[in-house]
C-alpha positions in Angstrom: 136.8 1.2 91.8 133.7 3.1 94.1 134.6 7.1 94.1 136.2 8.9 91.3 138.7 11.1 92.6 141.2 14.4 91.9 144.3 12.1 92.8 145.1 8.6 91.0 143.6 6.9 93.9 141.5 7.5 97.4 141.2 5.2 100.2 139.7 4.7 103.3 141.4 3.0 106.2 140.8 2.0 110.0 140.5 -0.8 112.3 136.9 -1.6 111.6 136.5 -2.2 108.2 139.0 -3.2 105.2 141.4 -0.9 103.0 139.0 0.8 99.9 140.9 2.1 97.0 139.4 3.6 93.6 141.7 4.2 91.0 139.5 6.0 89.0 141.4 9.6 87.9 139.2 12.7 87.0 139.6 14.6 84.1 141.0 18.2 84.2 138.1 19.4 82.7 135.4 17.0 84.7 136.7 18.6 88.2 133.9 18.4 90.2 132.8 18.9 93.9 132.3 15.5 95.4 129.3 14.8 97.3 129.5 11.9 100.0 126.8 10.9 102.7 128.0 8.1 105.1 125.5 6.2 107.7 127.9 6.6 110.8 131.4 7.8 111.2 131.9 7.6 114.5 132.2 3.6 115.4 132.7 1.6 118.4 136.4 0.7 117.5 137.7 -1.8 119.6 141.1 -0.8 118.5 143.4 2.0 120.1 144.0 3.5 116.8 140.1 4.2 116.4 139.6 5.7 112.9 141.4 7.6 110.7 139.5 10.1 108.0 141.7 12.3 105.6 139.6 14.6 103.1 140.9 17.0 100.5 138.9 19.2 98.4 139.6 21.2 95.1 142.2 21.3 92.9 145.2 18.8 94.2 147.6 20.7 96.6 144.7 23.0 97.8 142.6 20.6 100.1 142.1 20.8 103.8 142.4 18.0 106.3 140.4 16.5 109.0 142.1 14.0 111.4 140.4 12.1 114.1 142.1 10.3 116.6 140.4 7.4 118.0 137.5 7.7 120.4 139.9 6.4 123.5 142.6 9.3 122.6 142.9 11.7 125.6 143.6 14.6 122.9 141.6 15.8 120.0 143.5 17.6 117.0 141.0 18.8 114.3 142.3 21.0 111.1 140.6 22.2 108.2 141.7 24.6 105.3 145.3 25.2 106.8 143.9 26.7 110.0 144.8 24.2 113.2 142.7 24.7 116.2 144.1 24.2 119.6 144.0 20.7 121.2 141.5 20.2 124.0 142.9 17.5 126.6 140.8 15.6 129.2 141.4 16.1 132.6 144.4 13.9 134.6 143.4 10.9 135.5 140.1 10.4 133.3 139.3 7.9 130.4 137.5 9.2 127.2 134.0 7.6 127.5 132.7 5.0 124.7 129.5 6.3 123.2 127.3 4.5 121.0 126.5 6.3 117.5 122.9 6.2 118.7 123.7 8.4 122.3 126.6 10.2 120.3 124.0 11.4 118.1 121.3 12.2 120.7 124.4 14.3 122.7 125.3 16.6 119.5 121.1 17.0 118.8 121.3 18.5 122.5 123.9 20.2 121.9 122.7 21.7 119.3 119.5 22.6 121.0 121.5 24.4 123.3 123.6 26.2 121.2 120.6 27.5 119.3 118.8 28.3 122.6 122.0 30.6 123.3 122.5 32.0 119.9 118.9 33.2 119.7 118.7 34.7 123.1 122.2 36.8 122.2 121.5 37.4 119.0 117.4 38.7 119.1 117.1 42.3 118.1 115.0 44.3 121.1 111.2 44.7 120.3 110.1 47.9 118.6 107.7 50.2 119.8 105.6 51.4 117.1 103.9 54.9 117.6 100.7 55.1 116.8 98.8 57.3 118.9 98.8 60.9 117.6 96.1 63.3 119.6 96.6 66.6 119.5 95.0 66.9 123.2 97.3 65.3 125.5 94.9 65.6 128.6 92.1 68.0 130.1 91.8 68.3 133.5 89.0 70.6 134.3 88.7 70.2 138.0 91.8 69.5 140.0 92.1 70.2 144.0 95.1 70.8 145.7 96.6 69.3 149.1 97.1 70.9 152.5 100.4 72.0 151.1 98.7 74.2 148.3 100.3 71.4 146.0 98.3 69.6 142.8 99.4 65.7 141.8 98.0 64.1 138.8 99.2 61.7 136.3 98.2 61.5 132.5 100.2 59.1 129.4 101.7 61.4 126.9 100.6 61.0 123.3 103.4 59.2 120.9 104.4 62.3 119.0 107.5 63.5 119.0 107.1 67.3 118.8 106.6 69.9 120.7 103.1 70.8 123.2 102.0 73.7 125.2 101.4 73.3 128.6 98.6 75.8 130.0 97.1 76.0 133.5 94.6 78.2 135.3 94.2 78.3 139.1 91.5 80.3 140.8 90.1 80.7 143.9 86.5 80.4 145.7 86.4 84.0 145.2 87.3 83.8 141.5 90.9 85.3 142.4 92.5 83.3 139.1 96.1 83.3 138.0 97.3 81.8 134.6 100.3 79.8 133.4 101.9 79.0 130.6 105.4 76.4 129.5 106.2 74.0 126.7 107.0 70.4 126.7 109.1 68.2 123.9 108.9 64.7 123.5 111.6 63.3 121.5 113.8 59.9 121.3 117.6 59.7 120.6 116.7 58.1 117.2 113.1 59.5 115.6 111.5 58.7 112.4 109.0 61.1 110.9 107.2 59.9 107.7 106.2 62.7 105.2 102.9 61.2 104.4 100.6 63.0 101.9 97.3 63.8 102.9 96.0 60.9 100.3 97.1 59.6 97.3 94.5 58.7 94.0 94.9 55.2 92.1 97.6 54.9 89.7 99.6 57.6 91.5 103.1 56.6 91.5 105.0 59.3 94.4 108.0 59.2 96.2 107.1 58.4 100.2 109.7 60.7 102.1 110.5 60.6 105.8 113.2 62.1 107.6 115.9 60.3 110.5 117.2 62.4 113.3 119.9 61.8 115.5 120.0 63.6 118.9 123.1 61.5 119.8 126.8 63.0 120.3 127.7 60.3 117.9 127.2 59.4 114.2 124.4 57.0 113.8 124.3 54.2 110.9 121.7 52.1 110.6 118.6 50.6 108.4 114.9 52.0 107.8 112.3 50.2 106.4 109.0 51.1 104.6 105.9 48.4 105.6 102.5 48.7 103.5 100.1 47.1 104.9 96.6 46.1 104.0 94.5 47.2 107.2 91.5 45.1 106.3 93.4 41.8 106.5 96.8 43.0 108.0 98.7 41.4 105.4 101.5 43.5 103.8 101.0 44.6 100.2 105.1 45.4 99.4 104.2 43.9 96.2 101.6 45.1 94.9 102.7 48.8 95.6 106.0 47.8 93.6 108.1 48.7 97.5 110.9 47.1 95.6 113.3 48.3 97.9 111.8 48.2 101.4 115.1 48.7 103.4 117.6 51.2 102.7 120.4 52.1 104.7 121.1 55.6 106.3 123.6 58.1 107.7 123.0 60.4 110.2 125.6 63.1 111.5 125.5 63.9 115.7 122.3 66.2 116.4 121.5 66.2 112.4 118.7 64.5 110.6 119.0 62.8 107.0 116.1 62.0 104.1 114.9 59.0 102.6 112.8 58.3 100.4 111.0 55.1 98.8 109.2 54.9 95.5 105.7 53.0 95.3 103.2 52.8 92.8 99.1 52.7 93.7 97.5 49.9 92.4 94.6 50.7 90.2 92.5 48.5 91.4 93.0 49.4 94.7 90.4 51.5 97.1 90.6 51.3 100.6 92.6 52.7 103.4 96.1 52.0 103.3 98.3 51.2 106.4 102.0 52.4 106.3 105.0 52.1 109.0 108.2 53.5 108.9 110.8 51.6 111.2 114.4 52.7 112.1 117.3 51.0 113.6 120.9 51.6 114.5 122.3 49.1 117.3 119.9 48.7 120.0 118.4 52.2 119.4 115.3 52.0 117.0 111.7 54.2 116.5 108.7 53.4 114.5 105.7 54.9 113.5 103.0 53.9 111.8 99.9 56.1 110.2 97.1 55.3 107.8 97.1 56.8 104.2 93.8 57.3 102.2 93.4 55.8 98.8 90.9 57.5 96.8 89.3 56.6 93.2 90.4 58.5 90.1 87.0 57.7 88.1 83.9 59.2 88.3 80.5 58.0 89.6 78.1 58.8 86.6 74.3 57.9 86.9 72.3 57.1 83.7 68.5 57.3 83.8 65.8 55.5 81.5 62.1 56.6 82.0 59.7 54.0 81.4 56.2 55.3 80.5 53.7 52.7 80.6 50.0 53.6 79.8 46.9 51.4 80.0 47.5 47.5 79.4 49.9 46.4 77.0 53.2 45.2 76.5 56.1 48.1 75.9 59.6 47.3 74.9 62.8 49.3 76.2 66.4 49.6 74.7 69.2 51.0 77.5 71.2 52.0 74.6 74.1 53.2 76.7 74.0 50.5 78.8 74.4 48.1 76.0 77.4 50.1 74.1 79.4 50.3 77.7 81.4 47.0 76.8 82.6 49.1 73.8 84.8 51.3 76.5 88.1 50.5 77.6 87.5 52.4 81.1 84.1 52.2 81.7 83.0 49.6 84.3 79.3 48.8 85.8 78.5 49.6 89.1 75.2 48.6 89.6 71.6 48.5 87.5 68.2 49.6 89.6 64.8 49.5 88.6 61.9 51.5 90.5 58.6 52.1 89.9 55.6 53.4 91.4 
């Protein structure tokens, strides 16, 4: 008796080792999934019949069957959970090559690595360009000269804000004749995320960090939007500290329409520095992200207490700083510093 079985008996049968059978019956109330591990499955079998392996799972009558005909067979048929798979036949006139267990394992490892590389190449998402440059002035060139055809050519890098820009030009000649022109330029993307961050927050505040997802395509867009909270001094995530428990949300935006999103966060009472936020939206192969800085102000007031220490002549005098001694009785008061000055 080797393994308990769901059936009256379970057996292994092959030309390379003896027939083994278990007559232990598992009770109806003790049905469990049996986990069996073997050192090797494919063996160098000198017989043409090879190895036949049958597996039954679950309750009687509901098991799947895996059947592998010998290593020298030209046709391999695999059936699992009642779903047949196509037979793979060897080319005409060819013979199957025997392989040792170590060689087979190495070949399987190489195949797994190759499949993993192909999988990473196929499903790796495109890199998301996080917009950070929101300068209000795109460029300023005070001295540009025309060429022989009265044309002016220059290049510049546009800030990453998605907005409407005012383009103003001023031209003049040597005799002070001048002309001005004004146009507008719009910077936009097919999918745009626009966080609506407040000017600042205070310690202990609970806020709904809102944003807007804009779809400028001609079809409905469905995807995910994510809010990341980062400590700029360590570049580490502080989502858990700020109770950002739902950092990912789904959104659906109609063509040429926008939709609102909101994230509930709590500002920790002990956090007293700036906070970096990133809002990222993805839909198929289109994405957009924006990063900004949110000041976190203390909700405490700095109070300075002073005690005069008048000393005349020689001698020893004792001074008692009563407010400092009683500061431990307060649940909200904390000591910042203690300074002694004398002249």
